[in-house]
C-alpha positions as CSV (number, residue, x, y, z in Angstrom):
1,M,-14.0,6.5,-11.4
2,S,-13.7,3.2,-9.5
3,D,-10.5,2.0,-7.8
4,D,-10.2,-0.5,-10.6
5,E,-9.8,2.3,-13.2
6,I,-7.3,4.4,-11.2
7,G,-3.6,4.1,-12.3
8,A,-2.1,5.6,-9.2
9,F,-3.2,6.3,-5.6
10,T,-2.4,9.1,-3.2
11,I,-1.1,8.0,0.2
12,D,-4.6,8.5,1.7
13,E,-6.3,6.5,-1.1
14,H,-3.7,3.7,-0.7
15,C,-4.2,3.6,3.1
16,R,-8.0,3.4,2.7
17,R,-7.8,0.7,0.1
18,Y,-5.4,-1.5,2.1
19,R,-6.7,-0.4,5.5
20,I,-3.3,0.7,6.9
21,C,-2.3,3.9,8.6
22,R,-0.2,6.6,6.9
23,E,2.7,5.9,9.2
24,T,2.8,2.2,8.0
25,A,2.6,3.4,4.4
26,Y,5.5,5.8,4.8
27,R,7.5,3.1,6.7
28,E,7.0,0.7,3.8
29,I,8.2,3.4,1.4
30,R,11.3,4.3,3.5
31,A,12.1,0.6,3.7
32,G,12.0,0.3,-0.1
33,R,9.2,-2.3,0.0
34,L,6.6,0.1,-1.5
35,P,7.7,2.2,-4.5
36,A,6.3,5.7,-4.5
37,R,6.6,8.7,-6.8
38,K,6.3,12.5,-6.3
39,L,4.0,14.7,-8.4
40,G,4.5,18.2,-7.0
41,R,3.8,17.9,-3.3
42,K,1.7,14.7,-3.8
43,T,3.1,11.2,-3.1
44,L,1.7,8.7,-5.5
45,I,1.8,4.9,-5.5
46,L,1.2,3.3,-8.9
47,R,-1.6,0.7,-8.9
48,A,0.8,-2.1,-10.1
49,D,3.3,-1.2,-7.3
50,A,0.5,-1.3,-4.7
51,E,-0.7,-4.7,-5.9
52,S,2.9,-6.1,-6.0
53,W,3.4,-4.8,-2.4
54,A,0.2,-6.5,-1.2
55,A,1.0,-9.7,-3.0
56,G,4.5,-9.7,-1.3
57,L,3.1,-9.5,2.2
58,P,3.8,-12.5,4.4
59,E,1.2,-15.2,4.2
60,L,-0.8,-15.8,7.4
61,R,-0.2,-19.3,8.7
62,S,-2.6,-21.1,11.1
63,G,-1.5,-21.1,14.7
64,S,0.3,-17.9,14.3
65,G,-1.5,-16.3,17.2
66,V,-4.1,-14.3,15.3
67,R,-7.3,-13.7,17.2
68,E,-10.6,-14.7,15.5
């Protein structure tokens, strides 16, 4: 099953998909910026919530000090 067919991601899957560390994912969840759900011991992030979170990240502006 491809990422496009998955309705929810585990924390590890979300982190791989968006190239962030687990600490950042849990920080975003604690801050209320990334909704998450529990299924037993697993923490799941719905695909729609992950996409909304990514779309809400600040836009990179030129001259913001980012290295090329």
